[in-house]
C-alpha positions in Angstrom: 92.1 241.9 -53.9 93.2 245.5 -53.7 96.6 246.6 -54.3 98.7 246.8 -51.2 101.0 249.6 -50.1 104.2 249.5 -51.9 107.6 251.1 -50.6 109.2 254.3 -52.7 112.5 254.5 -53.7 115.0 256.7 -55.9 116.5 260.0 -54.5 115.0 263.7 -55.4 112.1 265.5 -53.7 111.2 264.6 -50.3 107.9 262.5 -51.3 110.2 259.9 -53.5 111.0 258.3 -50.6 107.5 258.0 -49.4 105.4 254.5 -49.5 102.8 254.1 -52.6 98.9 253.8 -52.0 98.0 252.2 -54.9 94.3 251.6 -55.7 91.9 250.4 -58.4 88.6 250.2 -59.4 87.4 247.9 -56.9 88.6 250.0 -54.1 86.2 252.8 -55.1 83.3 252.5 -52.8 79.8 252.9 -54.2 77.3 251.2 -51.8 76.8 251.0 -48.0 77.9 254.5 -47.0 75.4 255.5 -44.5 75.3 257.7 -41.0 74.5 255.5 -38.6 75.5 252.4 -39.9 79.5 250.8 -39.4 80.3 254.8 -37.9 83.2 256.8 -38.6 86.6 255.7 -38.3 85.7 251.6 -39.2 87.2 252.5 -42.5 88.1 251.3 -45.8 91.5 250.4 -46.9 92.0 254.0 -47.6 90.7 255.2 -44.3 92.7 252.8 -42.3 95.9 254.0 -44.1 95.1 257.8 -44.1 94.1 257.7 -40.2 97.3 255.3 -39.1 99.6 257.6 -40.9 98.2 260.8 -40.1 98.0 259.6 -36.2 101.7 258.5 -36.3 102.9 262.2 -37.5 100.9 263.2 -34.5 102.8 261.3 -32.2 106.1 262.4 -33.6 105.2 266.1 -33.2 105.1 266.9 -37.1 101.9 269.5 -36.4 102.1 272.8 -35.2 99.7 272.1 -32.5 97.9 268.9 -31.3 94.3 268.4 -31.6 92.3 266.9 -28.4 91.9 263.2 -29.3 88.3 263.1 -27.6 87.4 266.5 -30.2 87.3 269.7 -30.9 84.4 271.8 -28.7 81.6 272.0 -31.2 78.2 272.4 -31.1 74.8 272.8 -33.7 73.7 276.3 -34.1 69.6 276.7 -33.3 67.8 277.2 -36.6 66.9 275.2 -39.7 70.6 274.8 -41.3 72.1 273.2 -38.6 75.2 274.9 -38.9 78.0 273.2 -37.0 80.4 275.5 -35.2 83.8 274.1 -33.5 86.5 276.0 -31.4 90.0 275.8 -32.8 91.7 278.9 -31.5 95.3 277.2 -31.9 94.5 277.4 -36.0 94.4 281.1 -36.0 97.8 281.5 -34.0 100.1 279.1 -35.0 99.2 278.5 -38.8 101.4 279.9 -41.8 100.8 283.1 -42.5 98.8 283.5 -45.8 100.3 284.7 -48.9 99.4 288.1 -50.2 97.2 287.3 -53.6 96.2 289.9 -56.0 95.3 287.8 -58.9 92.9 284.5 -60.2 95.3 283.5 -62.1 98.2 284.5 -60.3 101.6 283.0 -61.6 102.9 280.4 -59.1 106.2 281.9 -57.9 109.0 279.5 -56.6 110.1 282.2 -54.1 107.7 281.9 -52.2 106.5 278.7 -49.9 104.9 276.1 -51.7 104.8 272.0 -51.1 108.1 271.2 -53.0 109.7 272.7 -49.4 107.6 270.5 -47.1 109.9 267.7 -45.3 109.7 264.4 -45.7 107.8 263.3 -42.5 104.7 265.3 -44.0 104.0 263.0 -46.6 101.8 260.6 -45.9 101.7 258.6 -49.4 101.9 258.9 -53.2 98.7 257.8 -54.6 98.9 255.7 -57.9 95.8 254.6 -59.6 95.5 251.4 -61.5 93.6 250.4 -64.5 91.1 253.1 -63.9 89.8 253.3 -67.6 88.2 257.1 -65.9 91.4 258.2 -65.6 92.0 258.6 -69.6 95.0 258.8 -71.3 97.0 260.8 -69.0 100.2 258.6 -68.0 100.2 256.7 -64.7 103.6 257.8 -63.7 102.9 261.7 -64.5 100.0 261.9 -62.7 101.0 260.3 -59.4 99.8 262.5 -56.6 100.6 263.2 -52.9 98.5 263.0 -49.6 100.3 265.1 -46.8 99.3 266.3 -43.4 98.0 269.7 -43.0 100.3 271.0 -40.3 97.5 273.3 -39.2 94.8 271.0 -39.2 91.0 272.1 -39.3 89.8 268.0 -37.8 90.8 265.3 -37.6 92.4 263.6 -40.5 93.3 267.0 -42.5 95.2 266.3 -45.4 96.1 268.3 -48.7 96.0 266.3 -51.6 98.7 267.8 -53.9 98.4 266.3 -58.0 101.5 266.2 -59.6 103.2 268.6 -57.4 106.5 268.6 -59.1 105.2 270.4 -62.4 104.6 273.6 -59.9 101.3 274.6 -60.8 99.2 277.4 -59.5 96.1 277.4 -57.4 93.6 276.3 -60.9 91.5 273.3 -60.8 92.5 271.1 -63.6 90.6 268.1 -65.0 93.2 265.7 -63.6 92.9 267.5 -59.8 89.0 267.0 -59.9 89.4 263.6 -60.8 91.6 262.7 -58.2 89.6 264.4 -55.9 86.5 262.2 -56.8 88.4 259.3 -56.4 89.6 260.1 -53.0 86.0 260.6 -51.8 85.0 257.4 -53.1 87.9 255.5 -51.5 86.3 256.5 -48.1 83.4 254.5 -46.4 83.2 257.2 -44.2 80.3 259.8 -45.0 81.8 262.2 -42.6 85.0 262.6 -45.1 84.8 265.2 -46.9 87.1 267.2 -50.0 87.4 270.6 -50.8 89.2 273.8 -53.0 89.6 277.2 -52.5 90.6 279.3 -55.6 92.5 282.7 -55.2 90.6 285.2 -53.9 88.6 282.6 -52.2 90.7 281.9 -49.1 93.8 279.8 -50.8 96.7 280.4 -48.4 99.3 278.9 -51.1 99.4 279.6 -54.4 100.3 275.7 -55.7 97.6 273.1 -56.6 96.5 271.6 -53.5 92.7 270.2 -52.3 91.8 269.5 -48.5 90.6 266.2 -47.0 89.1 265.8 -43.6 86.6 264.4 -41.3 83.8 265.3 -39.7 82.0 263.5 -37.8 78.7 265.5 -38.2 76.0 265.6 -41.2 75.6 268.8 -43.2 72.6 270.1 -44.8 74.2 270.3 -48.0 73.7 266.2 -47.9 70.0 266.5 -48.6 69.5 270.5 -49.4 66.3 270.9 -52.0 67.9 271.6 -55.6 66.2 272.3 -58.8 68.0 272.1 -62.3 69.6 274.7 -64.2 68.4 274.0 -67.8 64.2 273.9 -68.3 62.2 270.7 -68.3 62.6 268.4 -71.3 65.9 269.8 -72.2 68.1 267.2 -73.8 70.8 265.5 -71.5 74.1 265.9 -72.3 76.0 263.1 -72.9 79.8 264.9 -71.9 78.2 267.0 -69.0 76.4 265.8 -66.0 72.7 268.1 -65.3 73.4 271.0 -63.5 71.5 271.9 -60.7 71.1 274.9 -58.2 70.9 275.0 -54.2 67.1 276.0 -53.8 67.6 277.8 -50.4 71.4 278.4 -49.7 72.3 281.8 -48.9 74.7 281.6 -51.5 74.1 280.5 -54.8 75.8 277.4 -55.9 75.8 274.9 -58.6 75.3 271.3 -57.4 76.5 267.7 -59.3 75.6 264.3 -58.3 77.4 261.2 -59.7 77.3 257.7 -57.8 79.9 257.0 -59.4 79.1 254.4 -62.2 79.0 254.7 -66.0 82.1 256.5 -66.1 80.1 259.2 -64.0 83.8 260.5 -62.2 85.1 261.2 -65.4 81.7 262.9 -66.6 81.6 265.0 -63.4 85.5 265.7 -63.9 85.1 267.2 -67.4 81.7 269.3 -65.8 83.2 270.6 -63.1 86.1 271.6 -65.1 84.3 273.7 -67.6 82.5 275.3 -64.8 85.1 276.4 -63.1 86.8 277.3 -66.6 84.3 279.8 -67.3 84.6 281.2 -63.7 88.6 281.6 -64.2 87.8 283.4 -67.7 85.2 285.1 -66.2 88.0 286.2 -63.4 85.3 285.0 -60.2 87.1 283.5 -57.3 85.2 280.2 -56.3 84.9 278.0 -53.5 84.4 274.0 -54.0 82.8 271.2 -51.4 82.2 267.2 -52.1 80.4 265.3 -50.0 78.6 262.1 -49.6 75.0 263.1 -50.2 71.3 262.0 -51.5 70.3 262.2 -55.2 69.3 266.0 -56.3 65.9 267.4 -56.6 63.4 268.4 -54.9 61.5 268.1 -52.1 64.6 267.8 -50.0 64.9 264.3 -48.5 65.8 265.5 -45.3 68.3 264.3 -43.0 66.4 261.1 -41.1 64.3 259.9 -44.2 67.6 258.0 -45.0 71.4 257.3 -43.7 72.3 255.7 -47.2 75.3 258.6 -48.7 76.3 256.3 -51.7 76.9 259.0 -54.1 78.5 262.2 -54.2 77.1 265.7 -54.0 79.6 268.4 -55.9 79.0 272.3 -55.0 80.7 275.0 -56.7 80.3 278.4 -55.2 81.1 281.6 -57.6 81.6 284.7 -55.3 82.7 287.8 -54.5 87.1 288.4 -54.7 89.4 288.9 -51.4 92.5 289.9 -52.5 95.1 291.2 -50.7 97.1 290.5 -47.5 94.6 288.6 -45.1 93.8 288.6 -41.3 94.4 285.7 -39.7 92.0 287.0 -36.7 89.4 287.5 -38.8 85.8 286.1 -39.7 86.6 284.4 -43.5 83.9 282.4 -45.5 85.7 279.9 -47.5 84.9 276.1 -48.2 83.9 275.1 -44.5 81.6 277.9 -43.9 80.0 277.8 -46.9 79.4 274.0 -46.7 77.8 275.0 -43.1 81.0 274.1 -40.7 82.4 277.1 -39.2 85.7 276.9 -37.5 85.6 279.6 -34.9 89.0 281.1 -33.2 87.8 282.5 -30.1 85.8 281.4 -27.4 83.8 284.5 -27.8 82.8 283.8 -31.4 82.0 280.0 -30.8 79.5 281.1 -28.1 77.9 284.1 -29.2 77.6 283.3 -33.2 74.4 283.0 -34.2 72.6 281.2 -37.5 71.4 284.7 -38.8 74.9 286.3 -38.4 76.6 283.1 -39.9 74.0 283.1 -42.9 74.7 287.3 -43.2 78.8 287.0 -43.4 77.9 283.9 -46.1 75.8 286.5 -48.1 78.5 289.1 -47.9 80.6 287.5 -50.0 78.0 286.0 -52.6 77.6 287.2 -56.5 75.2 290.3 -56.5 71.9 289.0 -58.0 72.4 290.4 -61.3 76.4 289.4 -61.9 74.6 285.5 -60.6 72.0 285.7 -63.3 74.3 286.4 -66.1 76.6 283.7 -64.7 73.8 281.5 -65.3 72.8 282.5 -68.6 76.5 281.8 -69.9 76.8 278.3 -68.3 73.3 277.2 -69.9 74.8 278.8 -73.1 77.8 276.5 -72.4 75.2 273.4 -72.0 73.4 274.1 -74.7 76.3 274.8 -76.9 77.5 271.3 -76.5 74.0 269.8 -76.9 74.2 271.1 -80.3 77.9 269.6 -81.0 76.6 266.6 -80.5 73.7 266.5 -82.8 
């Protein structure tokens, strides 16, 4: 039996009164996730808990605006990428003004908005793992995370994952936060549930560690896009790291990992991704991250219709040009959604006129120059090979 929801308790931050969602190994879904099967909304225990609590907050008026229950206006742009565009003008008008970001390693500032200030009604539940060996030696209580509503939602069920919010960590990925994000993805039986992260300088709006999760009932090319391994053929696989692949044809250079969650795959994925983002931080490179259910890696790409199965997780990390300073909330931005092929647009004119060529041109504008990207790949190769040498 899966562990039930438990009541909160105590007196302290707003979230201490929130119910606790306890999950264990048997709640992680490693088979039976597919498009065209049971469909969005049928839901795992996690999906049911998240969406019911989220819709309760919607009825209670906790959001800055209401998404239409029939769904946002959406269309797929003509072209081979199948980019999904949606019209969401209220997000541009009503969302909290983004913070001014000046550095990738900008310290947490308790005087500015952060998630310790959110009211209790925005908290859906506390996330507590039970008996998951992949959590390592992290104390279960110390590692308790929060799931809260995004009051300016991109899509239905849009939530924020807050790993250990009371520690007031800046917007830098930790190994624990990556592991939580992977567990969140595997708790859902809906292939449309995605998880992502924007670093500082890559359109993050709040400098307090958080990741996004939301449901999008559209397939994205990243689920099946062709990849090629970074290391040359015959290189010995690392026991510490997952194999690192590169997106073969994406307009922005992306690093790709894959795990089906078995044999310690989540822990290895978290370790690998944390090592990669650590290198990016040392290089002061902004980055976006997107986690989605998808096909195993390789080439040729299996294609959208070759199989509905999406049992594993594709983890895509994009190093990119940094965007520091005050953000214009009305301007086009490229962050985790856009890089993944999901374009939330702010005006009817943008929605009706945007073409695939224009969208891909904006993506290229924020991509690393070819020489800098090649140098980064060399450094990542050295990181992986150094790890292999240490194992011998």
